[in-house]
N, CA, C and O of each residue as an XYZ file, in Angstrom:
644
protein
N       0.851     -1.176      0.000
C       0.000      0.000      0.000
C       0.890      1.231      0.000
O       1.974      1.238      0.585
N       0.418      2.251     -0.657
C       1.223      3.458     -0.784
C       1.399      4.161      0.558
O       0.562      4.073      1.456
N       2.521      4.859      0.650
C       2.803      5.630      1.858
C       1.740      6.693      2.061
O       1.342      6.975      3.191
N       1.278      7.286      0.956
C       0.261      8.331      1.046
C      -1.036      7.789      1.653
O      -1.656      8.457      2.480
N      -1.451      6.581      1.247
C      -2.680      5.991      1.780
C      -2.518      5.633      3.247
O      -3.451      5.798      4.034
N      -1.341      5.143      3.622
C      -1.100      4.832      5.037
C      -1.166      6.105      5.876
O      -1.720      6.108      6.975
N      -0.599      7.177      5.351
C      -0.641      8.445      6.079
C      -2.075      8.928      6.233
O      -2.456      9.419      7.296
N      -2.885      8.791      5.161
C      -4.279      9.225      5.233
C      -5.021      8.431      6.299
O      -5.759      9.006      7.099
N      -4.833      7.120      6.316
C      -5.494      6.283      7.313
C      -5.083      6.705      8.720
O      -5.924      6.824      9.611
N      -3.786      6.930      8.912
C      -3.293      7.377     10.207
C      -3.844      8.749     10.560
O      -4.224      8.994     11.705
N      -3.889      9.641      9.583
C      -4.397     10.992      9.837
C      -5.873     10.959     10.225
O      -6.299     11.717     11.096
N      -6.655     10.090      9.589
C      -8.069      9.986      9.956
C      -8.210      9.478     11.381
O      -9.043      9.971     12.142
N      -7.401      8.496     11.742
C      -7.445      7.977     13.109
C      -7.035      9.061     14.097
O      -7.662      9.231     15.143
N      -5.988      9.783     13.759
C      -5.523     10.841     14.644
C      -6.531     11.984     14.736
O      -6.699     12.590     15.795
N      -7.200     12.273     13.620
C      -8.208     13.337     13.644
C      -9.319     13.006     14.631
O      -9.775     13.864     15.386
N      -9.741     11.758     14.611
C     -10.774     11.350     15.560
C     -10.268     11.478     16.989
O     -10.986     11.941     17.875
N      -9.032     11.065     17.202
C      -8.461     11.159     18.546
C      -8.292     12.611     18.977
O      -8.567     12.954     20.127
N      -7.840     13.467     18.060
C      -7.666     14.885     18.387
C      -9.007     15.526     18.704
O      -9.120     16.292     19.662
N     -10.018     15.222     17.912
C     -11.340     15.798     18.166
C     -11.837     15.377     19.547
O     -12.396     16.184     20.289
N     -11.628     14.117     19.877
C     -12.042     13.625     21.185
C     -11.233     14.288     22.297
O     -11.785     14.701     23.318
N      -9.919     14.385     22.088
C      -9.059     15.006     23.091
C      -9.365     16.488     23.243
O      -9.345     17.018     24.354
N      -9.648     17.159     22.130
C      -9.986     18.586     22.188
C     -11.244     18.779     23.029
O     -11.326     19.689     23.854
N     -12.205     17.919     22.803
C     -13.432     18.002     23.584
C     -13.145     17.749     25.057
O     -13.711     18.407     25.930
N     -12.263     16.794     25.328
C     -11.929     16.474     26.716
C     -11.270     17.656     27.411
O     -11.588     17.965     28.559
N     -10.354     18.314     26.715
C      -9.653     19.435     27.345
C     -10.574     20.634     27.546
O     -10.402     21.401     28.493
N     -11.538     20.792     26.669
C     -12.463     21.911     26.798
C     -13.454     21.706     27.934
O     -13.810     22.651     28.637
N     -13.892     20.473     28.107
C     -14.954     20.219     29.073
C     -14.478     19.540     30.351
O     -15.181     19.554     31.362
N     -13.300     18.953     30.312
C     -12.682     18.278     31.453
C     -13.604     17.321     32.206
O     -13.671     17.384     33.433
N     -14.316     16.436     31.504
C     -15.111     15.422     32.202
C     -14.212     14.259     32.625
O     -13.004     14.278     32.393
N     -14.812     13.262     33.241
C     -14.019     12.167     33.790
C     -13.449     11.240     32.725
O     -12.434     10.588     32.969
N     -14.072     11.161     31.552
C     -13.541     10.280     30.511
C     -13.518     11.001     29.178
O     -14.300     11.921     28.940
N     -12.614     10.574     28.314
C     -12.514     11.156     26.975
C     -13.783     10.892     26.178
O     -14.263     11.774     25.465
N     -14.327      9.687     26.292
C     -15.544      9.358     25.553
C     -16.687     10.276     25.979
O     -17.434     10.779     25.140
N     -16.813     10.486     27.258
C     -17.855     11.376     27.758
C     -17.632     12.785     27.238
O     -18.589     13.489     26.916
N     -16.376     13.199     27.153
C     -16.055     14.537     26.657
C     -16.520     14.713     25.227
O     -17.131     15.726     24.889
N     -16.237     13.736     24.390
C     -16.645     13.846     22.992
C     -18.162     13.861     22.872
O     -18.715     14.564     22.026
N     -18.829     13.093     23.711
C     -20.279     13.055     23.672
C     -20.886     14.396     24.089
O     -21.991     14.734     23.664
N     -20.172     15.159     24.917
C     -20.697     16.427     25.398
C     -20.140     17.631     24.636
O     -20.624     18.750     24.810
N     -19.130     17.410     23.794
C     -18.550     18.507     23.030
C     -19.540     18.996     21.988
O     -20.375     18.232     21.504
N     -19.443     20.255     21.652
C     -20.312     20.789     20.605
C     -19.811     20.328     19.248
O     -18.654     19.934     19.097
N     -20.678     20.383     18.285
C     -20.316     20.011     16.923
C     -19.158     20.877     16.437
O     -18.238     20.378     15.788
N     -19.199     22.150     16.744
C     -18.148     23.073     16.308
C     -16.793     22.698     16.909
O     -15.771     22.770     16.227
N     -16.783     22.297     18.187
C     -15.533     21.896     18.837
C     -14.953     20.640     18.191
O     -13.747     20.543     17.968
N     -15.818     19.695     17.900
C     -15.365     18.458     17.270
C     -14.824     18.745     15.875
O     -13.749     18.265     15.516
N     -15.554     19.516     15.095
C     -15.105     19.831     13.736
C     -13.803     20.623     13.751
O     -12.967     20.458     12.862
N     -13.623     21.480     14.750
C     -12.366     22.231     14.874
C     -11.205     21.276     15.134
O     -10.115     21.472     14.595
N     -11.420     20.258     15.944
C     -10.383     19.265     16.201
C     -10.033     18.474     14.951
O      -8.863     18.190     14.694
N     -11.053     18.119     14.174
C     -10.817     17.400     12.924
C     -10.029     18.285     11.955
O      -9.078     17.829     11.319
N     -10.432     19.545     11.851
C      -9.735     20.463     10.944
C      -8.287     20.677     11.377
O      -7.393     20.767     10.535
N      -8.058     20.758     12.663
C      -6.701     20.930     13.177
C      -5.817     19.765     12.739
O      -4.653     19.968     12.393
N      -6.356     18.552     12.750
C      -5.556     17.379     12.405
C      -5.444     17.178     10.893
O      -4.347     16.946     10.384
N      -6.549     17.262     10.180
C      -6.533     16.955      8.751
C      -6.225     18.162      7.866
O      -5.786     18.012      6.726
N      -6.456     19.347      8.399
C      -6.311     20.544      7.581
C      -7.588     20.892      6.837
O      -7.635     21.888      6.115
N      -8.614     20.090      7.004
C      -9.931     20.326      6.420
C     -10.938     19.463      7.170
O     -10.568     18.575      7.939
N     -12.205     19.735      6.934
C     -13.259     18.916      7.531
C     -14.016     18.246      6.385
O     -14.600     18.938      5.550
N     -14.018     16.915      6.331
C     -14.769     16.235      5.280
C     -16.245     16.631      5.316
O     -16.826     16.806      6.387
N     -16.830     16.767      4.152
C     -18.229     17.192      4.018
C     -19.171     16.318      4.829
O     -20.104     16.822      5.455
N     -18.933     15.005      4.822
C     -19.862     14.121      5.528
C     -19.914     14.421      7.023
O     -20.955     14.234      7.653
N     -18.802     14.885      7.601
C     -18.824     15.233      9.024
C     -19.634     16.504      9.259
O     -20.343     16.617     10.259
N     -19.528     17.449      8.348
C     -20.332     18.680      8.462
C     -21.822     18.370      8.326
O     -22.659     19.041      8.930
N     -22.142     17.361      7.537
C     -23.543     17.002      7.305
C     -24.179     16.280      8.485
O     -25.402     16.279      8.625
N     -23.365     15.670      9.326
C     -23.916     14.915     10.448
C     -24.556     15.845     11.464
O     -24.034     16.930     11.719
N     -25.671     15.444     12.045
C     -26.300     16.270     13.068
C     -25.470     16.304     14.347
O     -24.706     15.384     14.635
N     -25.633     17.362     15.090
C     -24.890     17.550     16.337
C     -25.112     16.391     17.312
O     -24.228     16.076     18.108
N     -26.270     15.764     17.255
C     -26.580     14.682     18.192
C     -25.838     13.389     17.874
O     -25.600     12.589     18.778
N     -25.461     13.160     16.602
C     -24.810     11.899     16.254
C     -23.316     12.026     15.979
O     -22.600     11.027     16.043
N     -22.831     13.217     15.677
C     -21.411     13.392     15.394
C     -20.524     12.924     16.553
O     -19.557     12.202     16.310
N     -20.813     13.304     17.795
C     -19.964     12.846     18.906
C     -19.951     11.317     19.047
O     -18.927     10.736     19.408
N     -21.067     10.682     18.767
C     -21.141      9.227     18.860
C     -20.206      8.602     17.837
O     -19.457      7.678     18.155
N     -20.249      9.104     16.608
C     -19.396      8.581     15.553
C     -17.924      8.809     15.831
O     -17.107      7.907     15.643
N     -17.579     10.006     16.276
C     -16.174     10.328     16.560
C     -15.657      9.496     17.730
O     -14.551      8.960     17.669
N     -16.446      9.386     18.786
C     -16.031      8.604     19.946
C     -15.876      7.130     19.582
O     -14.892      6.492     19.955
N     -16.842      6.599     18.858
C     -16.760      5.199     18.443
C     -15.549      4.935     17.571
O     -14.848      3.939     17.743
N     -15.313      5.837     16.637
C     -14.159      5.674     15.752
C     -12.857      5.750     16.549
O     -11.980      4.899     16.399
N     -12.738      6.757     17.383
C     -11.488      6.955     18.134
C     -11.221      5.814     19.111
O     -10.081      5.369     19.246
N     -12.255      5.340     19.786
C     -12.067      4.329     20.827
C     -12.049      2.901     20.308
O     -11.318      2.062     20.835
N     -12.839      2.612     19.288
C     -12.951      1.229     18.826
C     -12.234      1.006     17.499
O     -11.329      0.177     17.410
N     -12.635      1.739     16.478
C     -12.064      1.479     15.164
C     -10.596      1.871     15.071
O      -9.788      1.102     14.550
N     -10.240      3.042     15.563
C      -8.853      3.511     15.476
C      -8.091      3.282     16.771
O      -6.874      3.465     16.812
N      -8.781      2.889     17.817
C      -8.138      2.731     19.118
C      -7.353      1.448     19.256
O      -7.484      0.525     18.452
N      -6.537      1.406     20.287
C      -5.788      0.198     20.624
C      -6.750     -0.747     21.335
O      -7.136     -0.508     22.480
N      -7.131     -1.812     20.654
C      -8.075     -2.778     21.210
C      -7.510     -4.181     21.060
O      -6.384     -4.352     20.592
N      -8.276     -5.173     21.448
C      -7.839     -6.566     21.358
C      -7.659     -7.020     19.911
O      -6.863     -7.919     19.641
N      -8.385     -6.412     18.987
C      -8.276     -6.795     17.581
C      -7.277     -5.904     16.855
O      -7.270     -4.688     17.052
N      -6.434     -6.501     16.018
C      -5.527     -5.686     15.209
C      -6.314     -4.834     14.200
O      -7.421     -5.197     13.802
N      -5.745     -3.726     13.802
C      -6.395     -2.806     12.871
C      -6.832     -3.513     11.596
O      -7.958     -3.319     11.137
N      -5.960     -4.326     11.022
C      -6.301     -5.024      9.782
C      -7.548     -5.883      9.958
O      -8.426     -5.897      9.095
N      -7.624     -6.586     11.061
C      -8.782     -7.442     11.334
C     -10.055     -6.615     11.434
O     -11.099     -7.006     10.912
N      -9.965     -5.468     12.106
C     -11.148     -4.606     12.242
C     -11.622     -4.117     10.880
O     -12.822     -4.097     10.609
N     -10.680     -3.720     10.018
C     -11.070     -3.285      8.679
C     -11.697     -4.423      7.886
O     -12.669     -4.199      7.165
N     -11.166     -5.641      8.002
C     -11.727     -6.773      7.268
C     -13.129     -7.121      7.764
O     -14.005     -7.452      6.964
N     -13.345     -7.048      9.066
C     -14.692     -7.285      9.607
C     -15.643     -6.217      9.079
O     -16.735     -6.527      8.603
N     -15.229     -4.978      9.166
C     -16.073     -3.878      8.713
C     -16.388     -3.997      7.228
O     -17.514     -3.734      6.807
N     -15.396     -4.392      6.435
C     -15.609     -4.578      4.999
C     -16.626     -5.687      4.749
O     -17.514     -5.540      3.910
N     -16.500     -6.788      5.471
C     -17.431     -7.900      5.301
C     -18.861     -7.478      5.628
O     -19.796     -7.832      4.909
N     -19.027     -6.731      6.700
C     -20.360     -6.228      7.063
C     -20.853     -5.238      6.004
O     -22.009     -5.293      5.584
N     -19.976     -4.342      5.581
C     -20.351     -3.328      4.582
C     -20.795     -3.973      3.279
O     -21.702     -3.472      2.614
N     -20.166     -5.073      2.912
C     -20.553     -5.769      1.690
C     -21.959     -6.356      1.809
O     -22.670     -6.480      0.812
N     -22.355     -6.713      3.023
C     -23.684     -7.283      3.246
C     -24.771     -6.228      3.370
O     -25.927     -6.506      3.053
N     -24.441     -5.052      3.813
C     -25.465     -4.037      4.075
C     -26.215     -3.646      2.793
O     -27.443     -3.647      2.887
N     -25.705     -3.330      1.678
C     -24.360     -2.901      1.312
C     -24.205     -1.387      1.465
O     -25.172     -0.629      1.382
N     -22.963     -0.977      1.689
C     -22.643      0.445      1.821
C     -21.412      0.741      0.978
O     -20.299      0.369      1.348
N     -21.610      1.412     -0.159
C     -20.478      1.673     -1.054
C     -19.412      2.543     -0.406
O     -18.227      2.392     -0.702
N     -19.815      3.445      0.467
C     -18.852      4.311      1.152
C     -17.947      3.483      2.052
O     -16.724      3.623      2.028
N     -18.574      2.613      2.849
C     -17.832      1.761      3.779
C     -16.971      0.755      3.028
O     -15.830      0.503      3.416
N     -17.507      0.180      1.961
C     -16.739     -0.791      1.176
C     -15.459     -0.137      0.668
O     -14.375     -0.708      0.785
N     -15.586      1.045      0.113
C     -14.414      1.745     -0.411
C     -13.434      2.083      0.714
O     -12.248      1.766      0.621
N     -13.922      2.719      1.763
C     -13.045      3.155      2.853
C     -12.416      1.970      3.580
O     -11.231      2.008      3.914
N     -13.194      0.922      3.826
C     -12.654     -0.233      4.537
C     -11.651     -1.004      3.685
O     -10.690     -1.562      4.215
N     -11.863     -1.040      2.377
C     -10.877     -1.662      1.493
C      -9.573     -0.875      1.526
O      -8.494     -1.459      1.627
N      -9.671      0.444      1.443
C      -8.478      1.284      1.510
C      -7.782      1.130      2.861
O      -6.558      1.017      2.927
N      -8.569      1.126      3.932
C      -8.009      0.974      5.269
C      -7.363     -0.385      5.465
O      -6.284     -0.484      6.050
N      -8.016     -1.433      4.980
C      -7.464     -2.785      5.109
C      -6.129     -2.892      4.370
O      -5.165     -3.460      4.883
N      -6.091     -2.341      3.174
C      -4.844     -2.373      2.403
C      -3.759     -1.558      3.105
O      -2.603     -1.976      3.163
N      -4.131     -0.409      3.633
C      -3.152      0.415      4.354
C      -2.643     -0.299      5.598
O      -1.516     -0.065      6.035
N      -3.471     -1.171      6.170
C      -3.083     -1.933      7.362
C      -2.368     -3.232      7.000
O      -2.038     -4.028      7.880
N      -2.128     -3.448      5.705
C      -1.354     -4.606      5.282
C      -2.141     -5.772      4.732
O      -1.553     -6.818      4.459
N      -3.449     -5.643      4.557
C      -4.250     -6.742      4.018
C      -3.935     -6.950      2.542
O      -3.748     -5.996      1.787
N      -3.883     -8.190      2.157
C      -3.669     -8.531      0.751
C      -5.011     -8.604      0.040
O      -6.060     -8.641      0.683
N      -4.977     -8.625     -1.286
C      -6.213     -8.798     -2.048
C      -6.864    -10.131     -1.713
O      -8.090    -10.235     -1.684
N      -6.049    -11.154     -1.459
C      -6.584    -12.468     -1.089
C      -7.328    -12.397      0.242
O      -8.413    -12.966      0.368
N      -6.773    -11.720      1.226
C      -7.429    -11.576      2.531
C      -8.730    -10.787      2.392
O      -9.738    -11.130      3.009
N      -8.703     -9.739      1.586
C      -9.914     -8.942      1.359
C     -10.986     -9.809      0.702
O     -12.151     -9.776      1.099
N     -10.584    -10.583     -0.303
C     -11.532    -11.479     -0.967
C     -12.108    -12.519     -0.036
O     -13.299    -12.822     -0.098
N     -11.266    -13.073      0.832
C     -11.750    -14.069      1.794
C     -12.727    -13.467      2.785
O     -13.734    -14.092      3.120
N     -12.446    -12.261      3.259
C     -13.357    -11.612      4.212
C     -14.733    -11.439      3.587
O     -15.752    -11.714      4.221
N     -14.754    -10.982      2.344
C     -16.024    -10.799      1.643
C     -16.679    -12.162      1.388
O     -17.896    -12.300      1.508
N     -15.866    -13.167      1.035
C     -16.393    -14.509      0.798
C     -17.009    -15.129      2.043
O     -18.056    -15.773      1.971
N     -16.358    -14.935      3.187
C     -16.913    -15.452      4.446
C     -18.239    -14.767      4.751
O     -19.188    -15.413      5.196
N     -18.306    -13.455      4.511
C     -19.573    -12.739      4.716
C     -20.652    -13.292      3.795
O     -21.801    -13.456      4.204
N     -20.283    -13.576      2.561
C     -21.249    -14.129      1.603
C     -21.746    -15.502      2.064
O     -22.931    -15.810      1.940
N     -20.837    -16.324      2.597
C     -21.247    -17.642      3.072
C     -22.160    -17.534      4.293
O     -23.116    -18.297      4.430
N     -21.865    -16.598      5.163
C     -22.721    -16.392      6.328
C     -24.123    -16.013      5.879
O     -25.110    -16.528      6.405
N     -24.211    -15.114      4.908
C     -25.520    -14.717      4.373
C     -26.221    -15.909      3.710
O     -27.425    -16.096      3.881
N     -25.464    -16.713      2.954
C     -26.017    -17.899      2.289
C     -26.660    -18.837      3.310
O     -27.822    -19.221      3.172
N     -25.876    -19.204      4.349
C     -26.389    -20.142      5.335
C     -27.526    -19.544      6.154
O     -28.500    -20.232      6.460
N     -27.409    -18.285      6.506
C     -28.475    -17.630      7.256
C     -29.784    -17.629      6.475
O     -30.849    -17.880      7.037
N     -29.702    -17.349      5.194
C     -30.900    -17.353      4.339
C     -31.544    -18.730      4.329
O     -32.765    -18.851      4.425
N     -30.723    -19.764      4.213
C     -31.247    -21.130      4.216
C     -31.837    -21.510      5.555
O     -32.959    -22.012      5.614
N     -31.101    -21.279      6.640
C     -31.601    -21.649      7.966
C     -32.932    -20.968      8.272
O     -33.883    -21.610      8.720
N     -32.985    -19.662      8.024
C     -34.201    -18.910      8.337
C     -35.337    -19.228      7.379
O     -36.478    -19.409      7.805
N     -35.034    -19.298      6.097
C     -36.075    -19.586      5.112
C     -36.661    -20.976      5.254
O     -37.858    -21.172      5.041
N     -35.828    -21.943      5.614
C     -36.297    -23.317      5.810
C     -36.825    -23.554      7.222
O     -37.306    -24.640      7.544
N     -36.726    -22.522      8.058
C     -37.191    -22.583      9.439
C     -36.588    -23.776     10.189
O     -37.291    -24.540     10.851
N     -35.277    -23.906     10.066
C     -34.561    -24.980     10.748
C     -34.748    -24.801     12.259
O     -34.610    -23.695     12.782
N     -35.057    -25.875     12.936
C     -35.270    -25.835     14.381
C     -33.937    -25.569     15.078
O     -32.999    -26.358     14.957
N     -33.856    -24.456     15.808
C     -32.594    -24.038     16.417
C     -32.102    -25.009     17.489
O     -30.920    -25.350     17.477
N     -32.955    -25.478     18.425
C     -32.460    -26.446     19.420
C     -31.920    -27.729     18.777
O     -30.940    -28.296     19.262
N     -32.544    -28.184     17.703
C     -32.051    -29.379     17.005
C     -30.697    -29.085     16.365
O     -29.777    -29.900     16.435
N     -30.587    -27.933     15.751
C     -29.329    -27.500     15.135
C     -28.203    -27.484     16.169
O     -27.108    -27.988     15.919
N     -28.491    -26.895     17.339
C     -27.484    -26.835     18.406
C     -27.105    -28.233     18.895
O     -25.928    -28.526     19.110
N     -28.106    -29.087     19.068
C     -27.867    -30.438     19.573
C     -27.008    -31.233     18.602
O     -26.093    -31.946     19.016
N     -27.303    -31.112     17.313
C     -26.571    -31.886     16.321
C     -25.150    -31.365     16.084
O     -24.218    -32.157     15.937
N     -24.981    -30.049     16.047
C     -23.675    -29.478     15.708
C     -22.820    -29.130     16.920
O     -21.604    -28.990     16.787
N     -23.414    -28.987     18.083
C     -22.657    -28.645     19.282
C     -21.467    -29.542     19.539
O     -20.382    -29.038     19.828
N     -21.627    -30.863     19.446
C     -20.495    -31.755     19.694
C     -19.321    -31.532     18.720
O     -18.178    -31.831     19.067
N     -19.576    -31.026     17.542
C     -18.504    -30.790     16.574
C     -17.558    -29.695     17.053
O     -16.378    -29.689     16.701
N     -18.075    -28.769     17.856
C     -17.270    -27.650     18.349
C     -16.666    -27.926     19.719
O     -15.795    -27.185     20.174
N     -17.121    -28.980     20.374
C     -16.673    -29.264     21.736
C     -15.190    -29.564     21.813
O     -14.551    -29.242     22.815
N     -14.634    -30.163     20.795
C     -13.225    -30.554     20.832
C     -12.263    -29.467     20.407
O     -11.053    -29.694     20.378
N     -12.768    -28.298     20.079
C     -11.881    -27.232     19.573
C     -11.341    -26.359     20.645
O     -10.587    -25.428     20.362
């Protein structure tokens, strides 16, 4: 993946963190997440602009009530240090986005996954696994497979793992 794309991915993550931190310093609540939730839309957008040098249109379009939720979620879960590696999070998000479908998420998550080191094969597998999940779910639900019977029959297969 290009250095420019890696920098963009990092800058987006940092922008979310800066917006959250800016809100925290302005309001000084007990947690950063709470700070972002209580920060004004203008404060959050100022933090994003400080980091990126601009504010993406979609952030300006978001209502004041949901922008803090998105920024906090992104900073703490998607871009944050969590139990899942960044590449894995992007692949999960891409798989879900392919099922929704969301062209914005598909594009961004593909770019993010590649910037995090995912190969085209890994991206294809993530989408393929999502497709298989949808395939089986459609069959199970459409055929009204009895769930307790399903658990009883397949449970022992997972017991040894």
